[in-house]
C-alpha positions as CSV (number, residue, x, y, z in Angstrom):
1,X,10.7,15.6,-20.1
2,X,13.9,15.5,-17.8
3,X,12.9,16.0,-14.0
4,X,16.0,18.0,-11.7
5,X,15.5,18.4,-8.1
6,X,15.9,22.1,-6.7
7,X,16.9,22.3,-3.1
8,X,15.1,24.8,-1.6
9,X,16.7,25.8,1.7
10,X,14.6,28.0,4.5
11,X,15.7,31.2,3.0
12,X,14.0,30.5,0.1
13,X,17.6,29.9,-2.2
14,X,17.7,27.8,-4.5
15,X,20.4,25.5,-5.5
16,X,20.6,22.5,-8.5
17,X,22.8,19.8,-7.6
18,X,22.9,19.0,-11.1
19,X,23.7,22.3,-12.4
20,X,27.0,23.9,-11.2
21,X,26.4,27.8,-11.1
22,X,22.6,27.4,-11.2
23,X,21.2,29.1,-8.4
24,X,17.9,31.3,-7.4
25,X,16.3,33.1,-4.7
26,X,12.8,33.9,-4.0
27,X,10.7,35.8,-1.5
28,X,8.6,33.1,-0.1
29,X,8.0,29.0,-1.5
30,X,6.2,30.1,-4.3
31,X,8.3,32.8,-5.8
32,X,11.5,30.5,-5.2
33,X,10.0,27.8,-7.2
34,X,9.0,29.8,-9.9
35,X,12.3,31.6,-9.8
36,X,13.8,28.0,-10.1
37,X,12.2,27.3,-12.8
38,X,13.2,30.1,-14.8
39,X,16.7,29.8,-13.8
40,X,17.1,26.5,-15.0
41,X,15.3,27.2,-18.0
42,X,17.9,29.9,-18.7
43,X,20.6,27.4,-17.4
44,X,19.6,24.9,-20.3
45,X,19.3,27.1,-22.8
46,X,22.6,28.4,-22.6
47,X,24.0,24.8,-22.6
48,X,22.1,24.0,-25.8
49,X,23.3,27.0,-27.2
50,X,26.6,25.6,-26.3
51,X,26.3,22.3,-27.7
52,X,26.5,21.0,-24.1
53,X,24.8,17.9,-23.3
54,X,22.2,18.1,-20.4
55,X,23.6,16.1,-17.2
56,X,21.1,13.0,-16.1
57,X,19.3,14.0,-13.4
58,X,20.9,12.7,-9.8
59,X,18.3,10.5,-7.9
60,X,16.5,12.3,-5.0
61,X,18.2,9.3,-2.9
62,X,21.6,10.5,-3.9
63,X,20.2,14.1,-3.3
64,X,18.9,14.0,0.0
65,X,22.5,12.4,1.3
66,X,24.3,15.5,-0.2
67,X,21.7,18.3,1.1
68,X,20.6,17.0,4.8
69,X,21.1,20.3,6.4
70,X,18.9,23.2,6.4
71,X,16.8,22.3,3.3
72,X,13.1,23.4,3.3
73,X,11.5,22.1,0.3
74,X,13.4,19.2,-2.5
75,X,11.3,20.9,-5.7
76,X,11.1,19.0,-8.9
77,X,11.5,20.8,-11.7
78,X,10.8,19.4,-15.3
79,X,12.7,20.6,-18.3
80,X,12.0,19.2,-22.2
81,X,14.4,17.6,-23.6
């Protein structure tokens, strides 16, 4: 399994630094995490159908540097290889 980080802001918006255009939002933290999992699974499915390679996950330390403001939670999301 590969572990990608979902960056969740204080309004429960979600972005994935490793996947341009893969975003989501939730009503609360649990919903944001569930929606993030679903969004990433659909994004990855589309990439695989198009024959695209999945990117290597960015290290959490690097994500901390790139997303230092308004972050509520850095949430790992796992995807089967």
